[in-house]
N, C-alpha and C positions, 0 to 999 in steps of 0.2 A: 628157285631163285626169285626173289622180289624184283621187280621193276621200278625204279625211281625216275619222275620227272620234276623238273624245278620249273615253276611258272611265274614268271613276272608279274606284278600286280601294282595298282596305284603308280606312285611316282619310284619307289625303291623297295618295297616289299616283295618278298616271296612266299608263295605257298608251295606245297609239295603234294603231288600224287604217288602213293606207294601202291603197287599192283601186284597181286598174287596171281600168276598164270593158271596154277593148277585148279584154283577155286572160282576164279574170275572175280573175286573180291578186290575192291578199290578204297582205299583211304585217302582222305585229303588232310592235311596237317595245316590248320589255320584257313581263315577265308576271308582276307581282305576285302574282296569284292568276289562277285559270282561270275561275271562274265566271262573272264579269261580260263577259268576253271571248267566250266560247261563247254567252252570252245576246245580246251584239251582233252578233255573227255570223248566228246564227240570225233575229234581226229583219231584218237586210238581206239575208239571203239570199246571203251571201258565202262562199266556201271558202277556208278559210287553207291557205297552200301556204308561207309563211315565217316564221320566229321570229327577230328580231334583237335581239340583247343588247347593252346598252352596257357593263354591267360586273357584277361578281361578288356584290354584296350582296343578301341575300335577299330584300328587299323589291322586288326588279327580276327575280329569277330563280325564285323558290319556286314558282310554278305551271306551270313549263316542262314538267314530266314529264306532268303531267294534261293539258295543252293538245296535247303532242304525241301521246300516246298517243289522244286524241278526234279528231285531225284529220289525222296523219300530216305535218304541217307539217315542213320541214328546217329545222334551227338553226344560225344563222351567229353567231360571235362572233370574238373576238380570238384568234389562234393565241397571243399572247403570254401570254394570261391563260386558255388552255385549262384548266389543271389547277386553276381556282376556278370554272369555269363548268359548267353541265351538258354532257353529250356533246353535241358541236358535228358536224353533218353537213359544215359547211365552215368551216375555221379561217382566218380572213382574215390577211393579212400586213399589215404596218404601214400600207401604202397599198392599201385593199382596194377590190376593182370587182366589182360584182354587178349583177343586173338584176331589175328587177320587170316583167314584161310587156317592153314594148319600151324602157322607161325605164331610164336608167343611175342607179347608186347607187355613191356613192364613201363608204367609211368610213376614217376616220384616226384618230391617237390624240390624245386629251386629257387626259393625265394631269395629277393634281391631287388630286381626290377620292380616287382609287385610282389606282396606277399603271398598272393595265390597260385604264382607261376610254377606250372609242373614242365618236366620234359617227358617225351616219350622215346623207349628204346626198342627198336626192332633190330632182328638180325643183321647187324653190319653198319646200322644206322642209327644216328640219335638226332632227334627234332628238338631243338634247345631253344627255337623261338627267339626271345631277346635276353636271355641269359648269357651262355657262351655264344659269342659272335665269331665270325673270322677276323682274327688281329685284334679283337677287344671284348667288350661285355656290355651288357645295357646299363644305362644310367640308374642309380639307385633313387628312384621314385619313391619307393616305401621301404625296402628294406635297409638292412645296415651293412656296412662292410664286411663285418663277421659272418652275416648271413652269406652274403654273394661268395666270399670267399670260400665258405664251407661248399656251397653249391657248385662251385667251379671244380673243387677239388673233387666231388663226387664224380663229375664228368669227366675228369681228366683221369680218373683210375680206369675209365674204359678202355678196352682193347684199341692200341694205337691205331689199327686200321679200320677203326670205326669212321664212318662219314658224318662229319658234323654239317646238319642241315639247319643253317639259321635264319631268321626272319626279315633280313635286310641285305640290302647292297652297301654295306658301309666298309667295306675292306680296305679300299685304298685309302681314306682317311683315317682309319684304324691304324694302317701299317705305318703312315706318315708320323704319326704320334709314336710309334714303337720305335722308331728309327731315331727320335732324338733322345731315347733312353739307352740304345744299344746301337749305336753308329756303325758298329764294327762287325754285326753279326751276320756272318756269311750267308746263312740261310735267309735271315731276313731280307738282305740286299737281294737276293735271289728270287724272292717271295715277291717283292715291290716290283720287280721285272715283269713276272709273269702276270701279276694282276693288271699292270698296266697293258700288257698286250692282249687278255682277255677282253678288258674294257674298250680296247681301242677296236676290236672285232665284234663288238657289241655281246659279248658271253657273259654270263655270271662267274662270279668267283666263288660260288659255293655249290655244292657241298664240297668241304675240303676235309682231307683225312685230319684225324687228331693228331697224328704224329707231327703234321706240319704246324698244329697250333702249339703243341709242347715246345717248338722249336723257335716260334716265332711271336707267340702271343704274349705280352708282357704281363699280363693279370695271371697267367697260368705260371710264371716264372719268378713270382714275387718271393719266393724263398731262396733265389740264388745270391750269393754272396756279390758277385759284380752288380747286378741288379739293386741290391740293396745300398751299394756304395753309389751306383748312378744316381739314386735320389736324395744322397745326404742321410741315410740311415742305416750305417753299417752293422750297428748293432741292436737293430729294432726287430720285433717277431714279425711274423709273416703277414699277418692281418694288418699291422700299421702300415708295412710296404705296400700292401695291397691298396689300402685307402689313400694314401699318398699319389699312387698313380692314377687311381681313379678321380681324385680331386685335381691332378693336372690336367687330365684329359677333358675334364668339365669346362675348363677355360683355354683349351688349346685351341 
């Protein structure tokens, strides 16, 4: 069984440690800053062997140099975005395959937030960076609505018990927006209460099972007739509805 540790970084970022007890190998997914990750490794007694990067934004890579120097870990990232990432030991192709201990890991492109964004899928876990987020998705800085919609559709097709490990603590604000579209969604109402309790206790709201996202995340629900009607586009295609939802969130 892989062990997961969520590490708060900066003001609202998360890094993740994924540890294989059998081999002793440990990966970190994204490195907003090195110090909290180094503390967590010391507390757990884990040795960092791999660094996986989802995309090039500074709040996901700025601690890589310090962490790599301190641990000697190998850095993995998308070959297509290597010019914007820290130096890579392993430049992953469009469909990448790596291992952590004996566990297979698959990386694949999820463009939208950035064009070079990738996700990493390990047994039971999906590390989605700023693509699929709890209750939302990343702002479209470089990609198109069609690209992000396709990226989210690929993630939504993972097994529903997959834990979605996203890069920020944005859940409460994402769900406040979702409630403007589906105010009577009972699962959304209960999720908002759960998140409020977690934050009041200082706990992270991620990771979260994919099934919860399918029930509450409006960007994964753009195909539903009720949501199409809610945004005034009852006859529009799914991408147009997704684009309208994203545009509304941008000014929420």
